[in-house]
MISEKOL-614168 format. One line per 4 residues: their letters; for each residue x, y, z of C-alpha. Coordinates in Angstrom, 1 decimal, always signed. Layout:
N
A	X Y Z; ... $
***
This chain:
219
MNSH	+31.3 -74.0 -139.4; +34.8 -73.4 -138.1; +35.6 -72.3 -134.5; +36.5 -68.8 -135.7 $
SQAM	+33.1 -68.2 -137.4; +31.3 -69.6 -134.3; +33.2 -67.2 -132.0; +32.4 -64.0 -134.0 $
PFMR	+28.8 -63.6 -133.0; +29.7 -64.1 -129.3; +32.5 -61.6 -129.6; +30.2 -59.0 -131.2 $
FWEH	+27.7 -59.6 -128.4; +30.5 -59.2 -125.8; +31.8 -55.9 -127.3; +28.3 -54.6 -127.5 $
LKNL	+27.5 -55.4 -123.9; +30.8 -54.0 -122.7; +29.8 -50.7 -124.4; +26.5 -50.8 -122.6 $
FTSK	+28.1 -51.3 -119.2; +30.6 -48.6 -119.7; +28.3 -45.9 -121.2; +28.5 -42.8 -119.1 $
KTEN	+25.0 -41.6 -120.1; +22.0 -43.5 -118.8; +20.2 -42.6 -122.1; +22.7 -44.9 -124.0 $
FSSG	+21.6 -48.1 -122.4; +19.5 -49.0 -125.4; +20.6 -52.2 -127.3; +18.8 -52.6 -130.5 $
VQKN	+17.9 -49.2 -132.1; +20.7 -47.2 -133.6; +20.7 -43.5 -132.5; +19.9 -41.4 -135.5 $
SANR	+17.5 -38.8 -136.8; +15.1 -41.5 -138.1; +14.2 -42.7 -134.6; +10.8 -41.8 -133.3 $
LLRH	+10.1 -41.5 -129.6; +6.7 -43.1 -129.1; +6.6 -43.2 -125.3; +8.6 -42.0 -122.3 $
EVIE	+6.9 -42.2 -118.9; +7.2 -43.5 -115.4; +6.8 -47.3 -115.0; +3.4 -48.2 -113.7 $
RSPS	+2.4 -51.9 -113.4; -1.1 -53.0 -114.3; -3.1 -55.2 -111.9; -2.5 -58.2 -114.1 $
ELKY	+1.3 -57.5 -114.1; +1.3 -57.1 -110.3; -0.6 -60.4 -110.0; +1.8 -62.2 -112.2 $
YENW	+4.7 -60.8 -110.1; +3.1 -62.0 -106.9; +2.6 -65.5 -108.3; +6.1 -65.6 -109.8 $
SASF	+7.6 -64.5 -106.4; +6.2 -67.7 -104.8; +7.1 -70.0 -107.7; +9.8 -72.4 -108.6 $
AKTD	+10.6 -70.3 -111.7; +11.9 -67.6 -109.4; +13.9 -70.0 -107.3; +15.3 -71.7 -110.4 $
SLGW	+16.3 -68.4 -112.1; +18.0 -67.0 -109.0; +19.8 -70.3 -108.3; +21.0 -70.5 -111.9 $
LYRE	+22.3 -66.9 -111.7; +24.2 -67.4 -108.5; +25.7 -70.8 -109.6; +26.9 -69.2 -112.8 $
YSEY	+28.5 -66.3 -110.9; +30.3 -68.7 -108.6; +31.6 -70.7 -111.6; +32.7 -67.4 -113.2 $
RLSG	+34.6 -66.4 -110.1; +36.3 -69.8 -110.1; +37.1 -70.4 -113.7; +36.2 -67.3 -115.7 $
CCDP	+33.5 -69.3 -117.6; +29.8 -69.3 -117.4; +26.6 -70.0 -119.3; +26.7 -68.5 -122.9 $
ALIF	+23.4 -66.6 -122.1; +25.2 -64.7 -119.4; +28.1 -62.2 -119.4; +29.8 -60.7 -116.3 $
LMIP	+31.8 -57.5 -116.5; +34.3 -56.8 -113.8; +36.4 -53.7 -114.4; +37.5 -50.8 -112.3 $
SVNG	+34.6 -48.9 -110.9; +32.0 -51.0 -112.7; +30.8 -54.5 -112.0; +27.7 -56.2 -113.5 $
FAIK	+26.1 -58.8 -115.6; +23.8 -59.1 -118.7; +21.5 -62.0 -119.4; +20.6 -62.6 -123.1 $
FDET	+17.0 -63.7 -123.5; +16.5 -67.2 -124.8; +12.8 -68.0 -125.6; +13.5 -71.8 -125.1 $
RWEN	+14.4 -71.2 -121.5; +12.3 -68.2 -120.3; +9.1 -66.2 -120.9; +9.1 -62.5 -121.5 $
REFS	+7.2 -62.0 -118.2; +9.9 -63.8 -116.3; +12.5 -61.2 -117.4; +10.1 -58.4 -116.4 $
ALFD	+9.6 -60.0 -113.0; +13.3 -60.4 -112.4; +13.8 -56.8 -113.5; +11.4 -55.6 -110.8 $
YFKN	+12.6 -58.1 -108.2; +16.1 -56.8 -108.3; +14.8 -53.3 -107.8; +12.5 -54.3 -105.0 $
ILSS	+15.0 -56.3 -103.0; +17.6 -53.5 -103.2; +15.2 -50.8 -102.1; +13.7 -52.9 -99.3 $
NENY	+16.9 -54.6 -97.9; +19.5 -51.9 -98.5; +17.2 -48.8 -98.5; +18.3 -47.8 -102.0 $
WIQV	+16.6 -44.7 -103.3; +14.9 -45.1 -106.7; +15.9 -42.0 -108.6; +14.6 -43.2 -112.0 $
SDIK	+12.0 -45.8 -112.9; +10.9 -45.2 -116.5; +10.0 -46.8 -119.7; +10.9 -45.5 -123.2 $
TIAS	+9.7 -46.8 -126.6; +11.6 -45.9 -129.7; +10.8 -46.9 -133.3; +13.3 -47.0 -136.1 $
GKIT	+12.2 -48.6 -139.4; +10.8 -52.0 -138.6; +12.4 -52.1 -135.2; +10.5 -51.0 -132.0 $
EITE	+12.6 -51.1 -128.9; +11.3 -50.7 -125.3; +13.8 -49.8 -122.7; +12.8 -50.0 -119.0 $
RHYL	+15.2 -48.7 -116.4; +15.5 -48.7 -112.6; +18.3 -46.3 -111.5; +19.0 -46.6 -107.8 $
KPPP	+21.3 -44.6 -105.6; +22.5 -45.3 -102.0; +20.3 -43.7 -99.3; +21.3 -40.1 -98.5 $
QFDL	+23.3 -39.4 -95.4; +22.7 -36.1 -93.6; +24.1 -36.8 -90.2; +27.8 -37.3 -91.0 $
NHGE	+30.5 -35.6 -88.9; +33.1 -33.4 -90.5; +35.5 -35.5 -92.4; +33.5 -38.6 -92.1 $
KKNQ	+33.2 -40.6 -95.4; +29.9 -41.5 -97.0; +28.8 -45.2 -97.2; +28.2 -45.8 -100.9 $
KFGN	+27.1 -49.4 -100.3; +27.4 -51.0 -103.8; +27.5 -47.6 -105.5; +24.9 -46.4 -108.0 $
LMIT	+22.9 -49.2 -109.6; +21.3 -49.4 -113.0; +18.9 -52.2 -113.9; +17.8 -52.3 -117.5 $
LNTI	+15.4 -54.4 -119.5; +15.4 -54.2 -123.3; +12.6 -55.6 -125.4; +12.7 -55.6 -129.2 $
NGKA	+9.6 -56.1 -131.4; +7.7 -57.5 -128.4; +10.4 -60.0 -127.3; +12.7 -59.6 -124.4 $
DTLK	+16.3 -59.1 -125.5; +18.6 -58.3 -122.6; +18.4 -57.9 -118.8; +21.3 -56.1 -117.3 $
LSAT	+22.4 -54.9 -113.9; +25.5 -52.8 -113.2; +27.0 -51.3 -110.1; +29.2 -48.2 -110.5 $
HYND	+31.1 -47.1 -107.5; +33.1 -44.0 -106.5; +36.9 -44.1 -106.0; +37.5 -40.8 -104.1 $
HLFE	+38.2 -39.6 -100.6; +34.5 -38.7 -99.9; +33.4 -42.3 -99.9; +34.1 -45.4 -98.1 $
KAYH	+35.1 -48.4 -100.2; +32.1 -50.0 -101.9; +30.8 -53.3 -100.8; +32.2 -56.3 -102.8 $
FDLL	+30.1 -57.4 -105.7; +30.0 -60.9 -104.2; +27.7 -59.4 -101.5; +25.4 -57.8 -104.1 $
MELI	+25.1 -61.2 -105.9; +24.3 -62.9 -102.6; +21.6 -60.3 -101.9; +19.8 -60.4 -105.2 $
CQK	+20.0 -64.2 -105.5; +18.5 -65.0 -102.2; +15.4 -67.1 -102.6 $
***
């Protein structure tokens, strides 16, 4: 196989994820099912974790698996900042107004439940450490032909500010945050986090994405 043919799948993956990051509608964060009239919405409800899921999360939070995953993510981000390169399972997107990353699931490296735990962990640490408000936390299942896709989302907004003086700018922290986990036919597919910030006179400049990575990767 020549280098051009090897590069094509990665480029298609990159273009696809770039579209996911830059989508203006949160409903378009789905990765596997094409949007057409043949789609069937099987489920759309608020995320509620079962006792067994909560127990797994508790055990995972105290495990080496968590430490290893977060250490890997931060090392790869540091390498990306230095060289522009990182693990093939990981893509960073740094464009005006939107910063983020997407992790492509690899069953030889992770279990489905680990991605689910990371998904909830990012939400929990941002809501507890930065007082982010969870505007949406939902799960949607769509079927299309032989494909069944589950999309879980945590959409977080900076804490509201009601005591500002006239002319005082709002602190947007890292901006609005979207954390998405896609599962296709029972197997985790992509875990994504994106930060979208405002660039107008009503808001202070957003915190640097470096600080967000430090926050979510602390062990």
